[in-house]
C-alpha positions as a printed Julia matrix, in Angstrom:
174×3 Matrix{Float64}:
 137.72  57.26  146.08
 134.07  55.88  145.97
 132.28  55.94  142.66
 129.72  58.73  142.48
 126.35  58.66  140.56
 126.28  61.9   138.68
 123.29  63.33  136.69
 124.93  65.35  133.88
 122.28  66.87  131.83
 120.79  69.9   130.01
 117.43  71.56  130.66
 115.51  74.43  129.14
 115.38  77.6   131.33
 111.93  76.42  132.41
 113.28  73.03  133.65
 112.46  70.54  130.82
 114.77  67.9   129.42
 112.69  67.36  126.27
 109.31  68.36  124.71
 106.26  66.12  125.68
 107.0   63.77  122.7
 110.67  63.31  123.71
 111.99  65.59  121.14
 115.18  67.56  122.25
 116.13  69.17  118.92
 116.03  72.52  120.72
 119.28  71.48  122.31
 121.14  71.78  118.98
 123.11  75.01  119.23
 126.31  76.27  117.77
 129.11  74.62  119.6
 131.06  76.8   122.11
 134.79  76.27  122.76
 135.19  73.16  124.93
 131.62  72.01  124.32
 130.36  72.8   127.74
 133.04  70.47  129.33
 131.59  67.36  127.82
 134.92  65.8   127.01
 136.25  66.52  130.41
 133.28  65.03  131.94
 133.56  61.85  129.66
 137.03  61.29  131.14
 135.57  61.01  134.7
 133.0   58.35  133.85
 133.07  54.79  132.41
 129.55  53.64  133.29
 126.16  54.9   132.08
 122.79  54.35  133.56
 119.55  55.24  131.6
 115.86  54.38  131.59
 114.24  52.42  128.77
 112.55  55.44  127.09
 115.88  57.23  126.91
 117.53  54.22  125.58
 114.83  53.83  122.91
 115.12  57.41  121.82
 118.94  56.87  121.39
 118.15  53.65  119.31
 115.93  55.6   117.05
 118.74  58.02  116.46
 121.09  55.12  115.73
 122.89  55.08  119.03
 122.84  51.91  121.04
 124.36  53.04  124.19
 127.71  55.04  124.74
 130.74  53.47  123.25
 133.61  52.58  125.41
 131.32  52.71  128.56
 129.44  49.92  130.42
 125.78  50.72  129.68
 122.93  49.83  131.9
 119.31  50.29  130.96
 116.55  49.96  133.62
 113.5   48.27  132.21
 110.82  45.98  133.39
 110.54  44.49  129.9
 113.96  44.13  128.36
 114.05  43.39  124.58
 114.53  39.72  123.39
 117.76  40.54  121.46
 119.5   43.5   123.12
 122.57  45.2   121.64
 125.7   43.25  122.9
 127.16  46.35  124.8
 123.89  46.92  126.77
 122.84  45.3   130.02
 119.17  45.57  130.85
 118.48  45.71  134.68
 115.35  45.08  136.66
 116.56  44.88  140.09
 116.21  46.83  143.43
 117.82  50.22  142.72
 119.62  50.28  146.12
 121.18  46.87  145.56
 122.11  47.78  142.03
 123.84  51.08  143.02
 125.62  49.4   145.9
 126.95  46.68  143.51
 128.26  49.06  140.72
 129.62  51.56  143.24
 131.71  48.67  144.74
 133.16  47.78  141.41
 136.32  49.19  140.12
 136.13  52.11  137.73
 135.4   55.76  137.34
 132.25  57.61  138.29
 128.77  56.69  137.0
 126.68  58.88  134.62
 122.99  58.81  135.27
 121.82  60.03  131.88
 118.07  60.04  132.35
 115.29  60.19  131.81
 113.18  61.99  134.4
 111.49  58.87  135.77
 114.83  57.15  136.23
 116.43  60.15  137.87
 113.38  60.47  140.21
 113.74  56.78  141.23
 117.39  57.12  142.04
 116.87  60.46  143.8
 114.03  59.05  145.99
 116.35  56.27  147.16
 119.12  58.85  147.98
 121.43  57.41  145.33
 122.36  60.47  143.44
 125.65  62.21  144.51
 125.79  65.24  142.12
 123.9   67.21  139.48
 125.57  69.01  136.72
 122.74  70.93  135.02
 123.36  73.02  131.9
 120.51  75.5   131.65
 119.82  76.46  128.03
 118.59  80.0   127.71
 115.18  79.0   126.11
 111.68  78.51  127.43
 109.89  75.46  125.74
 106.71  75.89  127.58
 105.96  72.24  128.35
 107.71  68.89  128.37
 109.42  66.22  130.33
 110.74  67.62  133.59
 114.29  67.11  134.75
 112.84  64.99  137.59
 109.4   63.38  137.63
 107.33  65.34  140.19
 106.65  63.78  143.55
 106.36  65.17  147.06
 110.07  65.39  148.11
 112.53  67.87  149.64
 116.14  67.22  148.46
 118.64  69.81  149.58
 121.38  70.63  147.18
 124.73  72.35  147.89
 126.07  74.62  145.1
 129.54  73.64  144.24
 130.07  75.92  141.23
 128.61  77.87  138.39
 129.85  78.75  135.1
 128.34  81.1   132.48
 129.18  80.35  128.82
 129.37  82.99  126.13
 126.14  81.81  124.46
 124.2   82.25  127.71
 124.11  78.64  128.87
 124.77  78.3   132.64
 126.17  75.39  134.3
 124.89  74.67  137.88
 126.97  72.02  139.67
 125.48  70.67  142.93
 126.08  67.91  145.41
 123.08  66.29  147.13
 123.32  67.37  150.7
């Protein structure tokens, strides 16, 4: 089975993944049974891709990548002394995606942020979106995907409503 590149993410009800300053504390909510399927999803992936800004937010929080996974960070200016489990990438997206899809392993999690998701989407490199819509409007912020002129048809695969009002929308890119 070919490795898929999957965006697995949460957004506010008005489509933002973070506030303008990158804050996402609004995502902190009482846990529901099964934690929105996160553990099940983790078992399906072994590789993580993120942009530099997303990586830097994680570093500020004390997280240098995702343990037990191959971590790639897209950056035009990699740090001089990166964490040992992080590989900084500055290569053509299509060539990179082709290379990691060919490798052995599980699926690939495209964590974010919106610029990186947009870049992969614009090159037709995203296979699926699993979007957890949080029942909260935050008014402004960083959108799920950086705006550009594009039409990307999606095919709805499933939905799931959780007891706290969160709704999962699972799409494949048509």
